[in-house]
Structures are given as structure tokens and as C-alpha cells.
N, C-alpha and C positions, 0 to 999 in steps of 0.2 A: 649233589647239585647236577642238574641235567644241562647238557649243552644244547643250545638252540642253533638251528641251521644245518647245512650239509656237513657230513663227517670230514670230507676232504679239506674243509676250511681249517680244521684243527689238527690235521695230520702233521707229523714231524717233517715230512718231505716239503710240504707247503711252507712251513715256518722256515726251514732251511733255505729254500729257494727265495723267499722274501728277504731274508737276511743277506743272502749273497747278492741279490739285486741292489740292495741298499749300498753294499760295498762297491759294486761295479759302478754305480752312479757316482759315488764319491770319488772313486779312482779316476773316472773319466773327467769329472770337473777339475780335479787336481792336475791331471795330465794336460788338459786343454789350457789351463791357466799357466802352467809351467812352460809349455810350448810357446804360448803367446809372449810371455816375458822374454824367453830366449830369442825369438825372432825379432822382437823390438830391439833388444840389445845388439843383435847382429846388424840390423838396419842402421841403428844409431852409430855403431862403430864404423861401418862402411862409409857412411856420410861424413863422419868426422875425419876419417883418413883422406877421403877424396878432397874435401874442402881445405883441410890443413896443407895438403901437398900443393894445391893451387895457390894458397896464400903464401907459402914460403917461396915458391918460384916467382910469383908476382912481386912479392916484396923485394927480392934480389934485383929483379929487372927495374922496378920503379926506383929503388934506391940509387942505382946508377944514373937513371934518367934525371932524377932530381938533382944529383950532385953536378951533372953536366948542364943543368938548367934547361932541359929540353921539354918545356911545358906542353908544347903541341904534341910531342910524342907520348908524353905521359897520358894525356886525355885519349889519344888514339889507341894506346895500348889497352886502357880500360874498356873502351868500346869494342875493340876486336875480341878481347877475352870474353866480354859479356855476351857477345852474340854467338858463342860456341856451344851453349848447352842450357842446362837448367838454372844457370846463374841469373838471378833476378836483379840484384843490385851489387855494385862494387863501388865503394866510396873511399876516398882519402879524406879524412876528417882532421881539421886542425885542432889546436887546444881549446878553441872556443866552440867546437862542435859544428863548424861550418864545413860543408863538403867542398873542398877546393878542386877536386876532380871527381867525376862521377860517371857511372853507367847505371841507368840511362843519363845522358847528358843533361836532361831537363832538371835533374836534381842538383846540378852544380850550383854552388853558392847558397844552397838552402841549409838552414841549421838543423842538425840531426841530434836527437836526444839519445845518447848512448851511455850517459852517466860519465863518471871519471874514467879516464883511460886506464885500462888494467895494466898492472906491471908485467903480466905475461898473457899469452893467448887465452881468451875466454870464449867458450862456445855454448850454445843452448838453442832449444827449439822455441819459437815464438810465433805470434800471429802477425803477419804483415798488414799494412793498411788495406790491402785488397781482401783481407779475410782469409787468405791462404796460409797454411802452416809452412813456415820456412825454418831452415837451419841457419842460424846467424853465428858468424865467427868474427871476433874483434881482436886484432893483434896490434900491439904498439909499434911505432917507429921510434926506436931508441935514439936519443940525441948523442951522436958520436962527435969527436973533435972535428972531423972533416965536415960536419954539418954546421959548425959555428959561424961560418961566413954568412949564412942566412938566418940562423936560429940562435936565440939567446943561450949562452953556455950554461946558465943557471937552471934551465929547464931539463927535467929528466927525460921527457919525451917530446917529439916534434908533432905528434899526432897519432892517428891510428888508421889501419886498413880495416874496412868493414866489408864482409862478403855475406850476401844472403842467397841461399840456394833453395829451390823448392823442395819440400819434403813430401809433397803429395804423392809421387810415385811409390815411395816406400810405405806410406800410410795406406794407400790404395791396395798395395800388394798384401799388407798385413790384414786388412779388412777382408780381402778375398780368401786368404788362408783361413781366417777365423770362421767365415761363413761356411766354407767347405768342410772344415773340421766338425763344426756343429751339425751340419747336414749329414755327414758320414756317421757321426755318433748317434744321431736320432734314428737314422735308417737301420743301423746295426744293433741298436739296443732294444 
């Protein structure tokens, strides 16, 4: 049987280079995918740590204010904390889902759908009403004996603290890294 076309097309060197190119392309795609998953996990972990630390400090402060029945200070605290960064919403939600205190203050007394109050802190990425990706943390206020003056002793929780922080900076950075990696890969391959 005679071969058609140029001899170099059928040479061992060409076949070897073609096979190596396939492996390089596969390796590049796998490394890009792995790096993307790694960076996403790093961003997620960083955001979780930041918002969790804020929530714990805020809960401790708010608990004392609520026990002292300093309603005005509670609302002012949420507004002060809310104006310091990427935090978009901070709500104290009662058992019926009503925001008893809120940043922004315009959300106060609105009913918020967060589902049943979780027994422990729950966090996840979601889309806010504005269409922006946010990191949401919901953590319960446990009903302690010292809370029974204002809350029913039979209830396990008094409500929850909800914090939403913009996730856009992390997602924008991830997209930039993704574009640069793909550009570098295309340029060097």
C-alpha cells in the first residue's frame, strides 16, 4: 500500500510530537482546573473566616446590649458595623423571620425568609436581591436562662444573626486569574 502525501506527515518524529502535544494540552487543562478549584477554596475559606469572626464578635456585643435592653445601641451598632466594609446586610431576625434590628435600617421590621433557624452557624454563597453574589452567614441566638425575662423559656432559640457580605471581589479576582492563566497557556502553547 502506498502512502499519500508528504513523507514528514508519517514520520515517527511527527507522530511523537503530535502525541506529546495531546498530553501537554490535557496536562494544561487539568492544571488550570485544579488551580481554579484551589483558588476558589482559598477565597471561600478566607471569606468564611472573616465573616465568622465578625459574627462572633458582633454576637457577643449584641447579647450584652439585648440583656441590658439597650435597643437604640443595638441598632446603632449594626449600622456602625455595616458601614465599615463589604458587609451589605446585618439583621437580627426573630423566630417569625422579622428583622427586629437591621443594617440597612430600611430593612427593619421586614420579614426575611431564611428558613428554620439552624442549630449551629450555617454559611453559603447565594444571590442577593440586587443580583450580586453574596456570602451569607446565619448563626442562632441560643435561648439562655438569662434571656427568659423577655423570651419564652420553652424556645430553643431567640432568633438569629444574619450577615451578608459581598463575594464579588473574590469572584472578580478568580475570573482575572482564570483569564490570565488561559492567556498564558494559549501564548506559550
